[in-house]
C-alpha positions in Angstrom: 87.1 -22.9 97.9 89.9 -20.9 96.4 92.6 -23.6 97.7 90.8 -26.4 96.1 92.8 -28.1 93.2 91.7 -27.5 89.7 90.2 -30.0 87.6 91.7 -30.8 84.2 89.2 -31.3 81.3 89.0 -34.3 79.1 88.7 -33.8 75.2 87.2 -36.4 73.0 88.8 -36.5 69.7 86.5 -37.9 66.6 87.5 -41.2 65.3 89.8 -40.7 62.5 89.5 -43.4 59.7 92.6 -44.5 58.1 93.1 -42.4 54.7 93.1 -44.8 51.9 96.1 -44.5 49.7 95.5 -47.4 47.3 95.0 -45.7 44.0 93.1 -48.6 42.6 90.7 -48.8 45.5 87.6 -47.4 43.7 88.0 -49.6 40.5 88.4 -52.9 42.8 85.6 -52.0 44.7 83.2 -51.0 41.8 84.4 -54.2 40.1 83.0 -56.2 43.0 79.8 -54.2 42.9 79.8 -54.4 39.2 79.8 -58.4 39.1 77.2 -58.7 42.0 74.7 -56.5 40.1 75.3 -58.6 37.2 74.6 -62.0 39.1 71.5 -60.3 40.5 70.2 -59.5 37.3 71.0 -63.0 36.0 69.1 -64.5 38.7 72.5 -65.9 40.5 72.2 -63.7 43.8 72.1 -66.7 46.1 75.8 -66.9 46.2 76.4 -63.2 47.1 77.5 -61.9 50.4 75.2 -58.9 50.9 77.0 -57.9 54.0 80.6 -57.7 52.3 78.8 -56.0 49.2 77.1 -53.4 51.8 80.6 -52.8 53.5 82.2 -52.3 50.0 79.6 -49.5 49.0 79.8 -48.0 52.6 83.7 -47.6 52.3 83.4 -46.2 48.6 81.2 -43.6 50.0 82.8 -43.1 53.0 86.1 -42.3 51.0 84.4 -39.6 48.8 83.5 -41.8 45.6 79.9 -41.5 46.2 79.5 -39.4 42.9 81.4 -41.9 40.8 79.7 -44.8 42.3 76.3 -43.1 41.6 77.6 -42.4 38.0 78.7 -46.1 37.4 75.4 -47.6 38.9 73.3 -45.5 36.3 75.3 -46.5 33.6 75.3 -50.2 34.9 71.6 -50.3 35.1 71.1 -48.7 31.9 73.1 -51.5 30.2 70.9 -54.2 31.8 67.9 -52.5 31.0 68.9 -52.0 27.3 69.4 -55.8 27.1 65.9 -56.4 28.6 64.5 -53.9 26.1 65.9 -56.0 23.2 64.2 -59.2 24.8 60.8 -57.2 25.2 60.7 -55.9 21.7 61.2 -59.5 20.3 58.0 -60.4 22.0 55.2 -61.2 19.4 51.4 -60.7 19.7 50.3 -61.6 23.4 53.9 -62.5 24.2 54.9 -58.7 24.0 53.1 -57.8 27.4 53.9 -61.2 29.1 57.6 -60.4 28.3 57.4 -57.1 29.4 55.8 -57.9 32.7 58.5 -60.6 33.2 61.1 -58.2 32.8 59.5 -55.5 35.0 59.3 -57.9 37.8 62.8 -59.1 37.1 64.1 -55.4 37.5 61.9 -54.7 40.6 63.6 -57.6 42.4 67.1 -56.5 41.3 66.3 -53.0 42.4 65.2 -54.2 45.8 68.6 -56.1 46.2 70.6 -53.2 44.8 69.1 -50.6 47.0 69.9 -52.8 49.9 73.3 -52.9 48.9 73.6 -49.4 48.4 71.6 -48.4 51.7 74.4 -46.2 53.0 74.6 -44.1 49.7 70.9 -43.6 49.9 71.1 -42.3 53.4 73.9 -40.0 53.0 75.2 -39.1 49.8 72.1 -39.0 47.8 70.1 -36.5 50.1 73.1 -34.3 50.6 73.8 -33.9 46.6 69.9 -33.8 46.0 70.2 -37.0 43.8 67.4 -39.5 43.0 67.2 -42.3 45.4 68.4 -45.8 44.2 65.2 -47.5 43.7 63.4 -44.4 42.1 66.5 -44.1 39.8 65.9 -47.7 38.6 62.2 -46.6 37.8 63.2 -43.7 35.9 65.7 -45.6 34.0 63.2 -48.2 33.1 60.8 -45.5 32.1 63.3 -43.7 29.9 65.1 -46.9 28.6 62.0 -49.1 28.1 58.5 -47.8 28.4 59.2 -44.6 26.5 61.5 -46.0 24.1 60.6 -45.5 20.3 60.1 -49.3 19.9 58.2 -49.9 23.2 56.2 -46.7 24.0 53.7 -46.9 20.8 53.4 -50.6 20.6 52.5 -50.6 24.4 49.9 -48.2 24.1 48.3 -49.8 21.0 48.5 -53.3 22.6 46.7 -51.9 25.7 43.9 -49.9 23.6 43.5 -52.9 21.3 42.8 -55.3 24.2 40.3 -52.9 25.7 38.6 -52.5 22.4 38.2 -56.2 22.1 36.8 -56.4 25.6 34.1 -53.8 24.6 33.2 -55.9 21.6 32.7 -58.8 23.8 35.8 -60.7 23.8 37.5 -62.2 26.8 41.2 -60.7 27.5 43.6 -61.4 30.1 42.5 -58.7 32.8 45.4 -60.1 35.4 48.0 -59.1 32.7 46.1 -55.7 31.8 46.1 -55.0 35.7 49.8 -55.6 36.3 50.8 -53.7 33.0 48.7 -50.6 34.0 49.9 -51.0 37.7 53.5 -50.8 36.2 52.7 -47.5 34.6 51.0 -46.2 37.7 54.2 -47.3 39.6 56.2 -45.1 37.3 54.5 -42.0 38.6 51.0 -40.5 37.8 52.2 -38.5 34.8 53.5 -41.7 33.1 50.2 -43.4 33.6 48.2 -40.1 32.6 50.4 -39.1 29.5 51.2 -42.6 28.1 48.1 -44.3 28.7 45.0 -42.3 30.2 44.9 -39.5 28.0 45.0 -41.5 24.9 42.6 -44.0 26.3 40.0 -41.3 27.0 40.3 -39.8 23.6 39.9 -43.4 21.8 36.9 -44.0 24.3 35.2 -40.6 23.4 35.6 -41.5 19.6 34.4 -44.9 20.2 31.3 -44.1 21.9 30.5 -41.1 19.6 30.2 -43.7 16.8 28.4 -46.0 18.9 25.8 -43.8 20.2 25.0 -42.4 16.7 24.5 -46.0 15.6 22.3 -46.9 18.4 20.2 -43.8 18.3 19.3 -44.2 14.8 17.7 -47.8 15.3 16.8 -48.0 19.0 13.7 -46.8 21.0 14.7 -44.6 24.1 14.4 -47.4 26.5 16.7 -49.7 24.8 19.2 -47.0 24.0 19.2 -46.1 27.7 19.8 -49.7 28.8 22.8 -49.5 26.4 24.1 -46.7 28.1 23.5 -48.0 31.4 25.3 -51.2 30.5 28.4 -49.2 29.0 28.5 -47.2 32.3 28.6 -50.3 34.1 31.2 -52.0 32.0 33.6 -49.1 32.5 33.2 -48.9 36.1 34.0 -52.6 36.3 37.0 -51.9 34.2 38.5 -49.4 36.5 38.0 -51.7 39.3 39.7 -54.4 37.6 42.9 -53.0 36.1 42.6 -49.1 35.7 43.8 -46.3 38.3 40.6 -45.6 40.4 41.1 -41.8 39.6 40.1 -42.7 36.1 36.7 -43.7 37.1 35.2 -40.1 37.1 36.9 -39.3 33.9 35.9 -42.2 31.9 32.3 -42.0 33.1 32.2 -38.3 32.1 33.2 -39.5 28.6 30.5 -42.0 28.2 27.9 -39.5 29.6 29.1 -36.9 27.4 29.1 -38.9 24.2 26.1 -41.3 25.0 23.7 -39.2 26.9 24.6 -35.3 26.9 24.9 -35.1 23.2 21.5 -36.8 22.7 19.8 -35.8 25.7 16.9 -33.6 24.1 16.3 -36.2 21.2 16.2 -39.2 23.8 13.8 -37.4 26.2 11.5 -36.0 23.2 11.7 -39.1 21.1 8.5 -40.1 19.5 6.7 -42.9 20.7 9.3 -43.9 23.2 10.5 -41.0 24.9 9.7 -39.5 28.5 6.3 -38.8 27.5 5.5 -42.3 26.3 7.1 -43.6 29.5 5.0 -41.6 31.5 1.7 -42.3 29.9 2.4 -46.2 29.8 3.7 -46.4 33.5 7.1 -47.6 32.2 8.8 -47.4 35.8 11.9 -49.2 35.3 12.6 -47.1 31.9 11.7 -43.9 34.0 13.9 -44.9 36.8 16.8 -45.5 34.3 16.4 -42.2 32.6 16.2 -40.5 36.1 19.5 -42.2 37.2 21.3 -41.6 34.0 20.7 -38.1 33.4 21.5 -37.5 36.9 25.0 -37.2 35.7 24.2 -34.2 33.4 23.7 -30.6 35.1 20.7 -30.0 33.0 19.5 -33.5 33.0 16.9 -33.5 35.7 15.7 -30.0 35.0 14.8 -31.1 31.5 13.0 -34.1 32.7 11.2 -32.0 35.2 10.2 -29.3 32.5 8.9 -32.1 30.0 6.9 -33.9 32.6 5.3 -30.7 33.9 4.5 -29.7 30.3 2.9 -33.1 29.6 0.9 -32.9 32.9 -0.3 -29.5 32.0 -1.5 -30.5 28.4 -3.2 -33.8 29.5 -4.7 -31.9 32.5 -6.0 -29.1 30.5 -7.8 -31.6 28.2 -9.2 -33.4 31.2 -10.7 -30.3 32.9 -11.9 -28.7 29.8 -13.6 -31.6 27.8 -17.3 -31.0 27.8 -18.3 -34.5 28.1 -16.2 -35.1 31.3 -17.8 -32.1 32.8 -21.1 -33.7 32.9 -20.2 -36.0 35.8 -18.4 -34.0 38.8 -17.8 -37.1 40.7 -16.1 -38.8 37.7 -14.4 -35.4 36.9 -12.7 -35.4 40.5 -11.9 -39.2 40.3 -9.9 -38.7 37.2 -7.9 -35.8 38.8 -7.3 -38.1 41.7 -6.2 -40.9 39.6 -3.9 -38.7 37.5 -2.3 -37.5 41.1 -2.0 -41.0 42.2 -0.2 -42.0 39.0 2.2 -39.3 39.0 2.9 -39.7 42.9 3.6 -43.3 42.3 5.9 -42.4 39.4 8.0 -39.8 41.5 8.0 -42.0 44.7 9.2 -45.4 42.5 11.3 -43.9 39.7 12.3 -40.4 40.6 13.6 -41.2 44.3 10.7 -39.1 45.9 12.6 -36.1 44.6 11.1 -32.9 46.3 12.0 -30.9 43.0 9.7 -33.3 41.0 7.0 -33.0 43.6 7.1 -29.4 43.5 6.9 -29.4 39.6 3.8 -31.8 40.0 2.0 -29.7 42.3 2.7 -26.4 40.2 1.2 -28.2 37.1 -1.8 -29.5 39.0 -2.4 -25.9 40.3 -2.2 -24.7 37.0 -4.8 -26.6 35.1 -7.2 -27.5 38.1 -7.7 -23.7 38.0 -8.4 -23.6 34.2 -11.9 -24.7 35.1 -13.9 -22.3 37.2 -16.2 -25.0 38.3 -13.6 -27.2 40.0 -14.2 -25.9 43.6 -17.9 -26.8 42.9 -16.9 -30.4 41.5 -14.6 -31.1 44.3 -17.2 -30.2 46.9 -19.7 -32.5 45.0 -17.2 -35.3 45.1 -16.8 -35.1 48.8 -20.7 -34.8 48.8 -20.8 -38.0 47.1 -18.4 -39.9 49.3 -19.8 -38.6 52.5 -23.3 -39.7 51.6 -22.2 -43.2 50.3 -18.8 -43.7 51.9 -19.9 -46.2 54.6 -21.8 -48.3 52.1 -19.0 -48.5 49.6 -15.9 -48.8 51.8 -14.8 -48.6 55.4 -14.0 -45.4 57.2 -10.3 -46.1 56.9 -10.6 -46.1 53.1 -13.1 -43.1 53.3 -10.5 -41.3 55.2 -7.7 -41.9 52.6 -9.8 -40.6 49.9 -10.6 -37.7 51.9 -6.8 -36.9 52.5 -6.2 -37.1 48.6 -9.1 -34.8 48.1 -7.5 -32.2 50.4 -4.4 -32.2 48.1 -6.6 -31.2 45.2 -8.2 -28.6 47.5 -4.7 -27.1 48.2 -4.3 -26.3 44.6 -7.6 -24.2 44.5 -7.2 -20.5 43.9 -10.6 -19.8 44.9 -11.1 -21.8 48.2 -13.7 -19.4 49.4 -15.8 -20.7 46.4 -15.4 -24.1 47.5 -16.5 -23.0 51.0 -19.8 -21.7 49.7 -20.5 -25.1 47.7 -19.2 -27.1 50.6 -21.6 -25.3 53.1 -24.5 -26.0 50.6 -23.9 -29.7 50.2 -23.2 -30.1 54.0 -26.3 -28.5 54.8 -28.3 -30.8 52.4 -26.6 -33.9 53.9 -27.3 -32.8 57.4 -30.8 -31.6 57.0 -31.8 -34.8 55.0 -30.2 -37.1 57.4 -27.8 -38.3 54.4 -24.7 -37.8 56.1 -23.2 -41.5 56.1 -21.0 -41.0 59.4 -20.7 -38.2 61.8 -17.1 -39.2 62.5 -16.0 -38.7 58.5 -18.0 -35.5 58.4 -16.2 -34.2 61.6 -12.9 -35.6 60.0 -13.3 -33.5 56.9 -14.0 -30.4 59.0 -10.7 -30.9 61.0 -8.7 -31.2 57.8 -10.2 -28.0 56.4 -9.6 -26.2 59.7 -5.8 -27.5 59.8 -5.5 -26.5 55.9 -7.3 -23.0 56.2 -7.8 -22.1 60.0 -10.6 -21.8 62.3 -12.4 -18.9 60.6 -12.8 -21.2 57.4 -14.8 -23.9 59.3 -16.4 -21.8 62.2 -19.6 -21.6 60.5 -19.6 -25.1 59.2 -19.0 -26.2 63.0 -21.9 -24.1 64.0 -24.3 -26.2 61.5 -23.3 -29.3 63.8 -24.0 -27.5 66.9 -27.6 -26.4 65.8 -28.5 -30.0 64.8 -27.6 -31.0 68.5 -29.3 -28.1 69.8 -32.4 -28.8 67.7 -32.5 -32.6 68.9 -32.6 -31.5 72.6 -35.2 -28.6 71.7 -37.7 -31.0 69.9 -37.3 -33.4 72.8 -38.1 -30.8 75.3 -41.2 -29.7 73.2 -42.8 -33.1 73.3 -41.9 -33.4 76.9 -43.6 -30.2 77.8 -46.8 -31.0 75.4 -47.2 -34.8 76.5 -50.8 -34.2 77.3 -51.9 -33.1 74.1 -53.8 -35.1 71.5 -52.1 -38.5 70.8 -53.5 -38.5 67.1 -51.8 -35.2 66.3 -48.8 -35.7 63.7 -45.6 -35.6 65.1 -42.8 -33.0 63.7 -39.1 -33.0 64.0 -37.6 -29.3 63.9 -34.2 -28.4 62.9 -33.6 -25.0 64.1 -31.0 -23.3 61.9 -29.0 -20.2 63.0 -29.2 -17.8 60.0 -25.6 -16.9 60.0 -24.3 -20.5 59.8 -26.4 -21.9 57.2 -26.4 -21.0 53.6 -29.4 -18.7 52.9 -31.9 -20.1 50.5 -34.9 -18.5 48.7 -37.8 -19.9 50.4 -40.9 -20.4 48.2 -44.2 -20.0 50.0 -46.2 -23.0 50.5 -49.6 -23.5 52.5 -49.1 -26.3 55.0 -52.1 -28.8 55.7 -54.1 -27.8 58.8 -52.8 -30.7 60.9 -49.3 -29.8 60.1 -49.9 -26.1 60.7 -51.4 -26.7 64.4 -48.5 -28.7 65.5 -46.0 -26.0 63.9 -47.8 -23.2 65.8 -47.4 -24.8 69.0 -43.9 -25.4 68.5 -43.6 -21.7 67.6 -45.1 -20.9 70.9 -43.1 -23.3 72.9 -39.8 -22.2 71.3 -40.4 -18.2 71.4 -41.7 -18.7 75.1 -38.3 -20.0 76.0 -36.1 -17.8 73.8 -36.8 -14.1 73.8 -36.0 -11.9 71.1 -35.7 -14.5 68.2 -37.8 -15.1 65.2 -38.8 -18.4 63.3 -39.2 -18.7 59.6 -40.3 -22.0 58.4 -38.1 -23.2 55.4 -40.7 -25.6 53.9 -38.9 -26.2 50.7 -36.3 -27.9 52.9 -38.7 -30.3 54.8 -39.8 -34.1 54.1 -43.0 -35.7 55.2 -44.2 -39.2 55.8 -48.0 -39.2 54.9 -51.2 -41.5 54.8 -53.7 -40.3 52.3 -56.8 -40.8 50.4 -56.0 -40.1 47.0 -58.3 -38.0 44.7 -57.9 -36.7 41.0 -57.0 -33.0 41.2 -56.4 -30.4 38.5 -53.3 -28.3 38.3 -55.4 -25.2 39.2 -56.8 -27.0 42.3 -53.5 -28.1 43.5 -51.8 -24.5 43.0 -54.7 -23.0 45.0 -54.5 -25.5 47.9 -50.8 -25.3 48.3 -49.9 -21.8 47.1 -46.5 -23.3 45.8 -45.1 -20.9 43.0 -46.1 -22.1 39.5 -42.6 -22.9 38.4 -41.6 -24.9 41.3 -45.1 -26.6 41.4 -44.9 -27.7 37.5 -41.3 -29.0 38.2 -42.5 -31.0 41.1 -45.5 -32.5 38.9 -43.5 -33.2 36.0 -40.9 -35.3 38.1 -43.9 -37.3 39.7 -45.6 -37.9 36.5 -43.4 -37.6 33.5 -39.9 -39.3 34.6 -39.9 -42.7 33.0 -39.9 -45.5 35.2 -40.8 -43.6 38.2 -44.4 -42.1 37.2 -46.0 -42.2 40.9 -48.8 -39.9 39.3 -50.7 -40.1 36.0 -51.3 -37.1 34.2 -54.3 -36.5 31.7 -53.6 -35.6 28.9 -49.9 -37.1 28.6 -47.7 -34.3 27.6 -44.6 -32.4 28.9 -46.4 -29.0 29.3 -48.9 -28.4 32.2 -52.0 -26.7 31.5 -54.6 -25.3 34.2 -57.2 -28.0 33.5 -54.7 -30.9 33.4 -55.4 -33.7 36.1 -53.4 -35.7 38.3 -54.2 -38.8 40.2 -52.2 -41.7 41.7 -50.7 -44.1 39.3 -52.2 -47.5 40.4 -50.1 -49.3 37.7 -46.8 -47.9 39.4 -44.6 -50.8 40.8 -40.9 -50.9 42.2 -38.8 -53.4 43.8 -37.3 -50.8 46.0 -38.9 -50.2 49.4 -38.0 -46.5 48.9 -37.9 -44.7 45.4 -36.0 -41.7 44.8 -37.4 -39.4 42.3 -35.2 -36.4 41.1 -36.7 -33.1 40.6 -36.7 -32.0 36.8 -34.5 -28.9 36.5 -33.8 -27.4 32.9 -30.2 -26.5 32.4 -31.1 -22.9 31.8 -32.5 -22.8 35.3 -29.3 -23.9 36.8 -27.0 -21.3 35.1 -28.4 -18.3 36.9 -28.1 -20.3 40.1 -24.4 -20.8 39.6 -23.9 -17.1 38.5 -25.8 -16.1 41.8 -23.6 -18.2 43.9 -20.4 -16.8 42.0 -21.9 -13.1 42.6 -22.3 -13.7 46.2 -18.6 -15.1 46.5 -17.8 -11.9 44.8 -19.4 -9.7 46.9 -18.2 -11.5 50.2 -14.6 -11.0 49.0 -14.7 -7.0 48.7 -14.8 -6.5 52.8 -12.0 -9.0 53.0 -10.0 -7.4 50.3 -10.5 -4.0 52.3 -9.9 -5.6 55.5 -6.5 -6.7 54.3 -5.6 -3.3 52.7 -6.3 -1.7 56.1 -4.1 -4.3 57.9 -1.3 -3.6 55.7 -1.6 0.1 55.6 -2.0 0.3 59.5 1.1 -1.7 60.0 3.2 0.2 57.2 1.6 3.7 57.2 3.0 4.6 53.7 3.1 2.2 50.7 3.2 2.6 47.0 0.5 1.1 44.8 2.5 -1.9 43.5 3.6 -3.0 47.1 0.0 -2.9 48.1 -1.1 -5.0 45.4 1.6 -7.4 46.1 1.0 -7.7 49.9 -2.9 -8.0 49.4 -2.5 -10.8 47.1 0.0 -12.6 49.3 -2.4 -12.4 52.3 -5.5 -13.4 50.6 -4.0 -16.1 48.3 -4.7 -19.0 51.0 -8.4 -18.1 50.5 -8.6 -16.9 46.8 -6.5 -15.1 44.4 -7.8 -11.4 44.5 -8.2 -9.6 41.1 -6.1 -6.8 40.8 -9.0 -4.5 39.2 -10.9 -5.4 42.2 -8.1 -4.3 44.7 -7.7 -1.2 43.0 -11.6 -0.5 43.3 -11.4 -1.1 47.1 -8.6 1.3 47.4 -10.5 3.8 45.8 -13.5 3.1 48.2 -11.4 3.4 51.1 -9.9 6.5 50.0 -13.4 7.9 49.6 -14.4 6.7 53.1 -11.1 8.4 54.4 -9.3 5.5 55.6 -6.6 6.2 53.1 -5.2 9.3 51.1 -3.0 9.7 48.2 0.3 11.5 48.5 0.0 15.0 47.2 3.3 14.7 45.2 3.3 11.2 44.3 -0.1 9.9 43.1 1.3 6.2 43.4 1.7 6.5 47.1 -0.7 5.9 49.7 -0.9 7.1 53.3 -3.0 5.5 56.2 -5.4 7.8 57.9 -5.5 7.0 61.8 
């Protein structure tokens, strides 16, 4: 390979342009461009050869005349713009903006052609020397020579603001011209639009809405004022869409919100006879929706509405649950609560967008005032009792289910759910034992709701009551099947066998049963105890009913008392109910007086008539006799709470081993809150009791610290 011939390299030289020697080359070339630009601005560009003009500019830049060309171009365009400015300044009234727009359009068209001619300079000289591009240069010159000239700048701003003011006052303006003018400012760059128009526009708008809001709030009701604010916000939004920069939207909205809403928020919401409370009372959904939507723009808007709403609900609720007149009818009392709940549920759903924070405020308010009345658990149970007794007669089961669902919401608000359980147990027992439960399905549906809400332990005994009735029915059938050979003339009995722990305990008054009933009762006792070892039966005669055929005699009070052995107080109440209640006097008493003496006689009232097949006669009960019963129920509840509190303390201490006093109080309250709100004093006493029984001990150095003893 060493003997191979050597290759000779080829060198490519760059093309060398002929050096221009004509000293007048630039002047001649510029004259040609100068005349062409003049023709362009004079609308005579059709006769120009743009190819020739491009070559001319190309050669000028190529021969290092870019700097002079750029300078001459700047001077030339400035001269043309100064001529335009004179024409613009001469425009009077509405013609001012029209002339400005016409010259702006002419300048833009001219700039496009000039940029095409000087394209080579744009691509080479301008980037290298960090100059402004031709088209952008034209915009800057337009800005400085015309838009920001002393005779145009202030006039332009005043004209634009005046037109906007006229439109706000209801006049029709040329929106197309406004749009093209503001677009011109935007095309000149954001700083121009913002400094020359937007900033003063916002300042003037602030002043306008400050004055207008003050005027309206002095003479308008809250609802009307909010309509005006809403209308103004809509107008400003539309104005931005039609002829302002989209970025102005948020800024002008903030101005309107601040001046018309934020500055007057408290006064509007609390306005007497038309503010938020009035809207709530009168169910003015449209106004409430508008208030909610408008005050959404203010950080403290919704919290303020929520706070005022909650205060109003608490106030009206307190008057409802503490009014002595309304406490006379428990069913009406609860129905009013449900009506109030429905009312505010609808308001929050329709007007407040089902806002969770408003729902929470509503629930908190109801929980507050419902627990102001310590009879609320009893009344809610009585309401359920009324519906489950009459529900099927008054409405279908679907409607009854809806009512029960609503009642469960009130139940959730109760702090003493265990007290409700006590009353519900008593009322359920009476319904079941008297056969007054309207629907077994509805009864069991209510139990399911309570179990879902509070757990199995809450309803286990209630479910046991249903099981007892089913077992009793089977036992009664078995009894008669086993005693079918007995005398057919003997009276029949239906026995309901109640498990002591499942049913509410009641004091049973003594009563002598008639011999016929006593005989069949004893036969049943023998049958039952013969099949169930180790059980006891105690007859609850006060809870029984009887259908009788009898020959009526006149008997004295003393004779009746001796025959029945019913305690005097109970017997007198029953006789008063049968003989003294107006319109239901089944018995006739001699002599007629409220008080009953030993020698007073009673016989059937032959003159008693009724259109009803069955006549219900309520037992006369003096108010003073019901108070101790209610006190006894509450005392039983308080006693039942003690072991529950102790169990909670032990559970907590067994898990934590060592805990301070305040932490125990907090943990116990948290655990028991689903059933009742434990009294701190009672918790402290139960801790002391556990210490005495050596479940807990105090720390020897820190007396507020407790230790669990295994």
